[in-house]
C-alpha angles and dihedrals in degrees: 000000000000091000091051091051091051092048090048092051091047091051092048091049091049092050091049092049093049091047092049091049090050092051091051093048092045091052093048097053129045095205141001090253090060089048092054095047120104124229131030093317136256117323123214109228130183110199129177117240092244096045116136124234090246091056089046093054094045093049092049092052092050093047093046091051092047093050092047090052092051092048092052090058096050137068089228091057092050091051091048092051092046093050094045091050089066121088117270092248092054090048091051096046100037114018099040092058088045090052091051092049093048092048092052093047092048091049092049093048091048092049091047092050094047096045105034117008099044096055091045092048091046091051093048093048090047094055091043087057090048091051090051090049090050091051090051092049091047092049095048093047094047091047089052092053095041106026094170095052114104119238093243089065093045095049096052124154094257094058094043092048091051092050092049093047093049092049090047091052093048090046091055090049090049090052096046102042096070088062092060101026119059097192095042094116090075092062099034092096091051090054090052092049096046091039092058091047093048092045088055098037101050096055089041091058092049091044094052091045093052093047093050092049090050093048091048091050091051091051096048098039137035116285116253113250113230094200126040127193118257115273131206120247090253092054091048090050092049091048091050092048091050091049091052091048092050091050091049091049091051091054098039113013117216118254112237 
């Protein structure tokens, strides 16, 4: 079993290395003909009709030197020089198949990104932006109602979790409706607008309700002390015993 695992890992590593080499070769050469050519490669020249041979030779030398300098400063140029330094037979038997493999892989990845990943990424980023907008609306509205309340109490985990869950639900609806509704694209923007308002409004209603109940309880009853003076062990024991007795009485009242 261990030997099979090692062989499997070696095969996977070899496939990954060959694929990476193919992608590099495919990116360095535009065609197999260019790969099989000798020398620094074809130069694009723009010559006037009345140019002299001397001017032609001087221009070619300048352009060749410029292209060689650019290639020396790039990974693509290094790969081109390395491949062209190999014999023509090796290039035909090894590097041309690598070029074909790299071209196919690059084309598949490009098609996958343009047809699948880009729409999904755009949808996810769009709903993340809507969730951020809902958080901003919620914070501004809560701060308007309770101007003295600090932000750390407004942006608590319950409110943020509610906003995220609502945006997630609307995002799933937005992704599924086009499958069952042909003309859904016309109302997709309305769903995003109302979804952001609902995602901000629902937690805002609960937040205001909780804060008002808490404020009313503080007005009617005694405020809860955050810090209590130190107590002796005997006082702590008596307080604990009294708490247990009160709990027992609440479950099973004493008969008097």
